BAZA-405231 format. One line per 8 residues: their letters; for each residue x, y, z of C-alpha. Coordinates in Angstrom, 2 decimals, m for minus. Each point is the difference from the previous one (the first is absolute). Example, Ala and Ser with C-alpha at 12.3 -4.5 7.8 and 13.67 -1.06 7.14 Angstrom:
REM residues 2
AS) 12.30/m4.50/7.80 | 1.37/3.44/m0.66
END
This chain:
REM residues 548
MPFLKKVI) 82.35/68.47/122.94 | 2.62/2.12/m2.21 | m0.02/m2.28/m2.96 | m4.23/0.74/m0.58 | m0.61/2.59/m2.55 | m2.30/2.65/1.92 | m3.19/0.38/m0.90 | m1.98/3.62/m0.01
NGSKDKVV) m3.59/m0.37/1.95 | m3.13/m1.09/m2.16 | 2.36/m0.99/m2.98 | m0.72/m3.36/m1.47 | 3.10/m0.74/m1.08 | 1.35/m3.41/0.79 | 3.03/m0.07/2.33 | 2.76/m0.48/m2.10
VPPRPLAD) 2.70/m2.13/1.83 | 3.89/0.39/m1.43 | 2.10/m3.56/m0.04 | 2.22/m0.48/2.90 | 3.10/m1.61/0.03 | 0.25/m3.59/1.30 | 1.92/m0.86/3.02 | 3.40/m1.60/m1.07
SVFKTLTV) m0.60/m3.18/1.71 | m3.63/m0.59/m1.71 | 1.57/1.09/m3.47 | 3.33/m2.44/0.46 | m2.90/m2.79/0.87 | m2.46/0.92/m3.14 | 3.41/m0.71/m1.99 | 0.10/m3.35/1.45
FSRPDKTQ) m3.92/m0.60/m0.75 | 0.74/1.01/m3.73 | 2.78/m2.78/m0.71 | m1.64/m3.39/m1.92 | m0.15/m3.10/1.87 | 2.55/m2.31/m0.23 | m1.87/m2.75/m1.13 | m2.11/1.55/m2.48
PTEEVAMI) 0.15/m2.72/m2.96 | 1.57/1.10/m3.27 | m0.40/m1.34/m3.44 | 3.25/m1.52/m0.61 | m0.03/m2.50/3.33 | m2.62/m3.04/0.01 | m2.44/0.00/3.05 | m0.68/m2.60/2.52
EVHDTISN) m3.40/m1.99/m0.73 | m2.01/m2.47/1.65 | m3.23/m1.99/m1.08 | m3.11/1.88/0.97 | m1.89/m3.08/0.85 | 2.81/m1.13/2.21 | 0.41/3.39/1.62 | m4.01/m0.16/0.82
VAWAYEKL) 0.37/m3.25/1.90 | 3.08/1.59/2.17 | m1.69/3.44/0.46 | m2.64/m1.97/1.63 | 1.97/m1.66/2.15 | 1.72/2.93/0.97 | m3.74/1.64/0.93 | m0.53/m3.11/1.98
RQAIDYQD) 3.21/0.41/1.96 | m0.35/3.89/0.85 | m3.95/m0.86/1.14 | 2.15/m2.54/2.37 | 2.94/1.89/1.10 | m1.21/3.89/0.52 | 2.52/2.26/m0.66 | 0.37/3.75/m1.59
EHLLRKNA) m0.48/0.17/m3.63 | 3.13/2.17/m0.72 | 1.63/m2.93/1.49 | m0.85/m2.60/m2.15 | 2.26/m0.31/m2.64 | 3.06/0.61/2.27 | m1.65/m2.90/2.32 | m0.19/m2.33/m2.74
IERIIKRR) 3.11/0.67/m1.04 | 1.60/m1.33/3.51 | m2.46/m2.66/m0.02 | 1.25/m1.20/m3.49 | 3.86/0.13/0.92 | m0.47/m1.50/3.20 | m1.75/m3.35/m2.10 | 3.04/0.41/m2.37
LVAGATAE) 3.45/1.09/1.69 | 0.35/m4.18/1.39 | 3.18/m1.52/m0.12 | 1.99/0.28/m3.60 | m2.41/2.45/m1.54 | 1.58/2.54/m2.05 | m0.87/3.78/m0.73 | m0.69/m1.21/m3.79
SIAEPLIL) m2.36/m2.98/0.91 | m1.74/2.67/2.33 | m0.45/3.15/m1.80 | m1.90/m0.66/m3.24 | m2.50/m2.59/2.08 | m0.28/3.07/2.65 | m1.36/2.46/m2.68 | m2.11/m2.11/m2.13
ELIRGRYL) m1.41/m1.34/3.39 | m1.09/3.44/0.78 | m1.02/0.86/m3.39 | m2.52/m2.88/0.17 | m1.13/1.06/3.53 | m0.28/3.56/m1.52 | 2.28/1.55/2.32 | 1.54/1.49/m3.10
PNKALPVT) m1.67/0.51/m3.48 | 0.08/m2.29/m2.57 | 2.49/1.08/m3.12 | 1.16/2.93/1.21 | 3.03/m0.87/1.66 | 3.26/m0.64/m2.11 | 1.78/m3.56/m0.01 | 3.23/1.96/0.87
IITDVGDV) m1.52/0.21/3.53 | 0.70/m3.47/0.52 | 3.39/1.01/0.19 | m0.05/2.70/2.19 | m2.11/m2.23/2.40 | 2.26/m3.03/m0.39 | 3.01/2.39/0.55 | m1.64/1.86/3.71
INSYIHLW) m1.05/m4.10/1.21 | 4.21/m0.73/m1.16 | 0.96/2.53/2.45 | m2.33/m0.85/3.07 | 1.03/m3.59/m0.58 | 3.71/0.68/0.17 | m0.60/2.48/2.94 | m1.96/m3.05/2.25
TQVPTAAN) 3.19/m2.13/m0.76 | 2.09/2.54/1.70 | m2.60/0.49/3.17 | 1.87/m1.35/3.20 | m1.74/m3.49/1.30 | m2.31/1.24/2.88 | 0.58/m1.84/3.31 | m3.54/m1.97/0.22
REDTDKLF) m2.46/m0.56/m2.73 | m2.55/2.02/1.05 | 2.28/3.40/m0.34 | 0.90/m1.41/m3.77 | m3.65/m0.19/m0.74 | m0.51/3.74/0.73 | 2.41/1.00/m1.48 | m0.77/m1.64/m3.63
SWYLGLMA) m3.13/1.39/0.35 | 1.16/3.26/0.48 | 2.21/m0.79/m2.69 | m3.00/m0.96/m2.17 | m1.60/3.06/0.57 | 2.57/2.50/m1.32 | 0.35/m2.00/m3.14 | m3.79/m0.25/m0.42
VQLNELLA) m0.17/4.05/0.39 | 3.03/0.44/m2.57 | m1.48/m2.60/m2.35 | m3.87/1.70/0.21 | 2.04/3.62/m0.74 | 1.59/m1.27/m3.14 | m2.87/m1.55/m1.19 | m2.45/3.34/0.87
PTEKEEAL) 2.47/2.76/0.41 | m0.46/2.22/2.61 | 2.04/2.93/m0.98 | m2.96/2.35/0.12 | m1.20/m0.71/3.76 | 3.76/0.24/0.89 | 0.15/3.36/m1.07 | m3.14/0.65/1.50
IKLMFETT) 1.48/m1.18/3.21 | 2.83/2.11/m0.28 | m1.82/3.12/m0.42 | m1.82/m0.63/3.14 | 3.07/m0.07/1.69 | 1.50/2.59/m1.10 | m3.28/1.69/0.55 | m0.46/m0.48/3.62
HRDIAFAE) 3.31/m1.46/1.55 | 1.08/3.64/0.78 | m2.60/0.58/1.73 | m0.43/m2.66/2.51 | 2.51/0.23/3.03 | m0.03/m2.38/3.16 | m0.26/2.04/3.62 | 2.06/m2.09/1.43
DHISESEK) 3.43/m1.03/m1.15 | m0.55/m3.78/0.06 | 0.48/m0.32/m3.65 | 2.58/0.45/m2.59 | m0.34/2.15/m3.40 | 0.64/m3.47/m1.94 | m2.59/m1.87/2.23 | m2.22/2.79/m0.13
NTQIYVAI) 0.08/m0.03/m4.13 | m0.25/m3.71/m0.11 | m3.24/0.16/2.15 | m1.55/2.54/m2.09 | 0.60/m1.53/m2.82 | m1.39/m3.29/0.84 | m3.11/1.88/1.47 | m0.54/1.52/m3.09
HRALLKSD) 0.20/m3.67/m2.34 | m2.68/m1.34/2.91 | m2.29/2.78/m0.02 | 0.55/1.43/m4.00 | 0.23/m3.82/m1.88 | m1.33/m2.19/3.03 | 3.15/m1.70/m0.33 | m0.07/m3.58/1.86
TNIIRYHL) 3.34/m0.46/2.24 | 1.94/m1.90/m3.00 | m0.54/2.71/m1.93 | 1.62/2.39/2.25 | 2.78/m2.75/0.82 | 0.77/0.03/m3.43 | 0.38/3.51/m0.63 | 2.03/0.92/3.55
FARRHPEW) 2.29/m2.71/m1.86 | 0.68/1.84/m2.94 | 0.07/3.48/1.41 | 2.75/m1.68/2.44 | 1.83/m2.05/m2.52 | m0.28/1.94/m3.60 | 2.41/m2.34/m0.83 | m2.09/m3.04/m0.43
NRPTPEVI) m1.43/1.80/m3.25 | 3.60/m1.24/m1.50 | 0.32/m3.37/1.78 | 3.96/m1.01/m0.43 | 1.22/m3.19/1.24 | 1.67/2.07/2.37 | m3.34/2.00/1.29 | m1.99/m2.92/0.13
AALGHQFP) 2.79/m1.90/2.47 | 0.28/2.89/2.05 | m3.78/0.54/0.43 | m0.56/m3.78/0.31 | 2.43/0.06/3.14 | m1.79/2.75/1.15 | m3.55/m0.71/m0.57 | m1.13/m1.27/3.48
QIRHDIET) 1.53/3.29/1.52 | m2.26/1.58/m2.89 | m2.89/m1.23/1.16 | 0.48/0.41/3.89 | 0.55/3.92/m1.19 | m2.79/0.24/m2.26 | m2.56/m1.37/2.25 | 1.51/2.23/2.96
QLRHPAGE) m1.45/2.97/m2.44 | m3.27/m1.53/m0.87 | m0.74/m0.52/4.03 | 1.34/3.31/0.72 | m2.26/1.69/2.75 | m0.46/3.31/m2.24 | m1.32/m1.88/m3.05 | m3.37/m0.34/1.22
LLQRLMKK) m0.38/4.14/0.64 | 1.44/0.97/m2.84 | m2.37/m2.12/m2.62 | m3.17/1.23/2.03 | 1.73/3.37/m0.95 | 0.50/m0.73/m3.55 | m3.40/m1.28/m0.68 | m1.45/3.16/0.21
YAIAFLVF) 2.31/1.24/m3.12 | m0.27/m2.89/m1.92 | m3.01/0.73/m2.22 | 1.62/3.42/m0.76 | 2.70/m2.01/m2.01 | m1.99/m2.23/m1.45 | m2.58/2.34/m1.22 | 2.85/2.01/m1.66
YDVARQHG) 1.47/m3.52/m1.47 | m3.54/m0.49/m1.37 | m0.02/3.23/m1.52 | 3.50/m0.16/m1.60 | m1.04/m3.36/m1.70 | m2.96/1.58/m0.89 | 1.79/2.31/m1.86 | 3.60/m1.89/m1.15
TAAAEEMT) 2.60/1.83/m1.45 | m1.64/3.13/m0.07 | m0.77/0.32/3.98 | 2.63/2.27/0.74 | m1.91/2.28/m2.31 | m2.84/m0.44/0.71 | 0.15/m0.06/3.72 | 1.54/3.80/m0.25
HPDKLSDD) m3.60/1.33/m0.36 | m1.18/m0.29/3.82 | m3.96/0.61/m1.06 | m0.09/m2.70/m2.80 | 2.51/m1.93/2.70 | m2.92/0.46/2.62 | m2.38/m1.97/m2.47 | 2.50/m2.49/m0.53
IKAAYNDR) m0.01/m0.78/3.24 | m3.45/m0.53/1.25 | m0.43/m2.14/m2.98 | 2.83/m2.07/0.68 | m0.99/m0.21/3.78 | m3.86/m1.18/m1.18 | 1.24/m1.98/m2.25 | 2.38/m1.75/3.28
KKKVNGKI) m3.07/0.16/1.61 | m1.84/m2.47/m2.41 | 3.60/m2.23/0.36 | m0.69/m0.59/3.13 | m3.70/m0.26/0.21 | 0.80/m2.94/m2.51 | 2.98/m1.21/2.07 | m1.99/m0.01/3.26
ARSVIRSI) m2.85/m2.05/m1.58 | 2.42/m2.54/m1.50 | 1.56/m0.04/3.29 | m3.09/m0.81/1.81 | m1.49/m2.41/m2.61 | 3.57/m1.68/0.27 | m0.33/m0.05/3.96 | m3.33/m1.45/m0.23
IYVFLTKM) 0.91/m2.91/m2.38 | 3.19/m0.88/2.17 | m1.92/m0.06/3.65 | m2.83/m1.77/m1.94 | 2.47/m2.51/m1.32 | 2.04/m0.63/3.37 | m3.60/m0.10/2.03 | m1.04/m3.00/m2.31
LLLVLIEL) 3.03/m1.64/0.66 | m0.17/0.22/3.65 | m3.40/m0.76/m0.06 | 0.37/m3.45/m1.69 | 2.99/m1.14/1.40 | m0.25/1.57/4.04 | m3.65/1.19/0.57 | m2.29/m2.07/m1.65
PVERLVYT) 1.93/m3.37/1.33 | 0.72/1.13/3.22 | m3.22/0.95/1.13 | m1.50/m3.03/m1.49 | 2.62/m2.12/2.14 | m0.49/1.91/2.86 | m3.84/2.22/0.17 | m2.03/m3.44/m1.54
DVNNMLPL) m2.46/2.47/1.83 | 0.23/2.63/m1.90 | m3.27/1.01/m2.54 | 0.86/3.64/m0.20 | 0.86/1.43/m3.65 | 0.04/3.60/1.19 | 3.38/m0.48/0.98 | 1.09/m1.47/m3.29
IINVAFPP) m1.89/2.67/m2.00 | 1.48/3.12/1.91 | 3.80/m1.39/m0.07 | m0.49/m0.70/m3.70 | m1.97/3.41/m0.71 | 1.46/2.28/2.24 | 3.91/0.46/m0.95 | m1.31/1.29/m3.60
LLLLLLGV) m2.66/1.86/0.84 | 2.49/2.17/2.51 | 2.44/0.53/m2.63 | m2.33/1.33/m2.23 | m1.62/2.22/2.41 | 3.30/1.22/0.86 | 0.67/0.24/m3.67 | m3.41/2.30/m0.81
SIRPAGKK) 0.32/1.97/2.96 | 3.55/1.62/m1.24 | m0.51/3.94/m0.28 | 1.40/1.33/m3.14 | 2.20/3.08/0.87 | m1.53/3.57/m0.65 | 0.46/3.04/m1.42 | 1.91/1.82/2.49
NELAVVEK) 2.63/m3.13/m0.42 | 0.16/0.53/m3.39 | 0.83/3.75/0.30 | 2.58/m0.68/2.43 | 1.82/m2.59/m2.66 | m0.22/3.07/m2.81 | 1.49/2.37/2.20 | 3.05/m2.79/1.03
VQALVYRG) 0.58/m0.91/m3.70 | 0.64/3.54/m1.12 | 2.06/0.41/3.04 | 2.05/m2.65/m1.09 | 0.10/1.07/m3.23 | 0.88/3.35/0.51 | 1.07/0.31/2.84 | 2.12/m3.67/1.20
DERHALVK) 3.39/1.18/0.08 | m1.40/2.31/2.63 | 0.79/m0.70/4.04 | m3.62/m0.53/1.79 | m0.96/m0.20/3.42 | 2.56/m2.06/1.98 | m1.32/m3.12/1.12 | 1.49/m1.72/3.06
PRKPIRRS) m1.64/m4.02/0.50 | m0.34/m0.58/3.72 | 0.78/m3.37/1.68 | m3.64/m1.64/1.49 | m0.71/1.92/3.25 | 2.15/m1.46/3.07 | m2.02/m0.88/2.38 | 0.70/m1.16/4.19
TFFASLFR) 0.24/m3.26/0.59 | m3.46/0.01/1.99 | m1.74/1.57/m2.84 | 1.38/m1.99/m2.56 | m1.27/m3.50/2.46 | m3.37/1.45/0.18 | m0.53/1.08/m3.72 | 1.04/m4.10/m0.30
VIYTLTFF) m2.32/m1.18/2.78 | m3.02/2.34/m1.91 | 0.72/m1.50/m3.09 | m0.01/m3.39/1.15 | m3.11/0.36/1.82 | m1.73/1.53/m3.29 | 1.70/m2.89/m2.08 | m2.22/m2.23/2.36
LVFGLIIW) m2.97/1.90/0.12 | m0.31/0.70/m3.46 | 0.23/m4.27/m1.06 | m1.68/m0.51/3.17 | m2.96/1.71/m1.27 | 0.13/m1.66/m3.36 | 0.50/m3.57/1.60 | m3.48/0.92/2.36
GLQRLDFT) m1.80/0.56/m3.22 | 1.14/m2.75/m1.64 | m1.10/m1.92/2.71 | m3.39/0.84/0.08 | 0.30/m0.74/m3.49 | 0.81/m3.52/0.85 | 3.13/m0.25/m1.42 | 2.29/m2.94/1.03
PISMFIFL) 3.47/0.98/0.85 | 1.62/m0.40/m3.25 | m2.53/1.44/m1.93 | 0.63/3.05/2.24 | 3.51/m0.30/m0.84 | m0.30/m0.34/m3.88 | m1.98/3.32/0.48 | 2.49/1.87/2.30
LFLSIVSF) 2.60/m1.10/m2.40 | m1.58/1.53/m2.87 | m1.45/2.62/1.51 | 3.67/1.59/0.72 | 1.51/m1.20/m3.60 | m3.17/1.79/m1.55 | 0.37/3.56/2.01 | 3.56/m0.11/m0.66
FGIRVRLL) m0.63/m0.43/m3.53 | m2.62/2.70/m0.46 | 2.14/2.09/1.79 | 2.92/m0.66/m2.09 | m2.47/0.63/m3.21 | m0.97/3.12/1.82 | 3.06/1.58/m0.07 | 0.09/m0.30/m3.48
AKELLVVD) m2.01/3.25/0.21 | 2.03/1.85/2.12 | 2.42/m0.22/m2.63 | m1.75/3.26/m1.31 | m0.39/1.96/3.37 | 2.15/2.92/0.52 | m2.54/1.84/2.12 | 0.15/m1.72/3.45
QRENIFTV) m3.35/m1.56/1.03 | m1.27/1.17/3.56 | m0.72/m2.33/2.71 | m3.36/m0.13/2.51 | m1.05/m1.98/2.46 | m1.55/m2.65/m2.38 | 3.24/m0.34/m1.72 | 1.59/m0.36/3.47
LFDFFTVP) m2.40/m2.38/1.29 | 0.33/m2.09/m3.65 | 4.08/m0.10/0.46 | m0.19/m0.91/4.02 | m2.51/m3.73/m0.87 | 1.40/m0.83/m3.72 | 3.63/0.63/0.84 | 0.43/m3.48/1.86
ILQVGRWI) m1.65/m1.82/m2.83 | 2.05/1.92/m2.45 | 3.37/m0.96/1.88 | m1.14/m3.66/0.19 | m0.59/m0.08/m3.82 | 3.17/1.71/m0.72 | 1.71/m2.87/2.05 | m1.64/m2.90/m1.94
SLRVPKIN) 0.32/1.92/m3.39 | 3.64/0.31/0.16 | 0.39/m3.79/0.84 | m2.86/m1.83/m2.32 | 2.60/0.38/m3.30 | 2.57/m2.11/2.18 | m2.75/m2.54/0.73 | m1.87/m0.26/m2.86
VMIFFLDV) m1.41/m3.24/m0.39 | m1.37/0.82/m4.06 | 2.97/1.90/m0.83 | 2.10/m2.70/1.22 | m1.78/m2.83/m2.11 | 0.03/2.69/m3.00 | 3.55/0.38/0.12 | 1.40/m3.23/1.19
IIEAPFKA) m2.61/m2.37/m1.92 | m1.65/1.81/m2.76 | 2.08/2.41/m1.20 | 3.41/m1.40/m1.37 | m1.80/m3.15/m1.96 | m2.73/2.73/m1.38 | 2.46/2.18/m1.18 | 2.16/m2.67/m1.51
FLEATEGF) m2.94/m1.19/m1.81 | m0.90/3.32/m1.50 | 3.75/0.47/m0.95 | m0.13/m3.25/m2.12 | m3.50/0.71/m1.24 | 0.95/3.55/m1.37 | 3.54/m2.17/m1.63 | m2.51/m2.48/m1.49
FGFLREKR) m2.19/2.87/m1.54 | 3.25/2.05/m1.44 | 0.75/m3.47/m1.57 | m3.09/m0.33/m1.69 | 0.22/3.34/m0.89 | 3.50/m0.88/m1.62 | m1.62/m2.77/m1.80 | m2.85/1.94/m1.52
EEIY) 2.35/2.72/m1.53 | 2.32/m2.74/m1.40 | m3.34/m0.98/m1.87 | m0.93/3.38/m0.91
END
């Protein structure tokens, strides 16, 4: 390599690597990273504070709710904001009556730090809520109630994301997304002229959000909305009126992009590059404002990349452990609910002569044990993968502006009608074979039909959860894993179970009785009680200060 100093054979001198200039796009990104956070506290402004005791109670409730309603960790605060807004945004509510209680509730639940946000943030939050309230007044009335409800849910999702990013700014994450976009989009060309340049860029942006930040649909919706309508940053009455009238069409256009057939192809492609950008981000944060200078030294950068990679490896392992524990709690609580409400009562009524406790024990113990087994069987990435990450990050830092090998994503293979029908028949036969073998085994263990149904239900859900947990480890992978006969056979027999688990998991949130009970029956009065109690504590503090 031309930038390495030549060393004479037999010399014990260490190779001295001279500094190398950074790619322009990397340097610009590091400039954004070096900016101070907008929400940093200042001595001149008072900080928002909640009572520690009340916060402990609210935090315990939120932990209970998270155990019942499984969600990805990085989405918890955003989803909590959406839940609170939905509860408080009732007829006659104003931005002023929502903003401060929203922030206080988030701090109590420890979604935001205590004594760290300035009181001026309440006004900023109120302004955003006020803009959305006025926006909804301009939205045309839908033809039926169902369409209105869907549009309102879509609208709440946008509001929640914008509020979340106001309270916890994502400027640096957006700069990282911009860097990844600039680095990759010029190297991607579709083999067929079935997509415009604008659509291609939109799909790459969406794929990067999904692969790099694990953004959910609402987050991507908001960012597509903000990209297409930058005037929303300064929502004048005229802007609000115009966007309100276009809102149904805006929703339709964005949903069309989210369902684009190129999206999944590009997401799989971006997953291979994501770890390099994440490790680069970790190294930059470690050095802070000195990152641009420190990264010009290739030998030191290599060591920093390895350290950041191994640190992220530890964090991923911790995340896997937490996800397994949360999944076990979720499955166990849901299983206990079904056991008490359905399995035991039905079996006592219908199968009065059944005294075999083995099916009941298996149904209770098997799902958590399977999740635990799937979690502990995850193999960490090896040394070869670490070296590949080092190589990719260095290529990004020093040669990020160069054009690399052109990638041409292709549509899925087009099969003839005969082969497509044949593969569907084989897949259907596999589905019946797999579930038939399981049912046969359960019958041999004297499972009743209701016990079989419960077992198959949780086998599917737990298998899907387990695969989701195992995918966390794949975030680190750059080197492709080789397939063998065993992995092919494993996929062949597990895909039907995983498909059923995915189908159930996507629909469980809509029919989660426990979540409905918490949201509708418990949460509103419980949170009102906490607010009243904290108000009373504040009153006592004022009286105490008067005395002393």
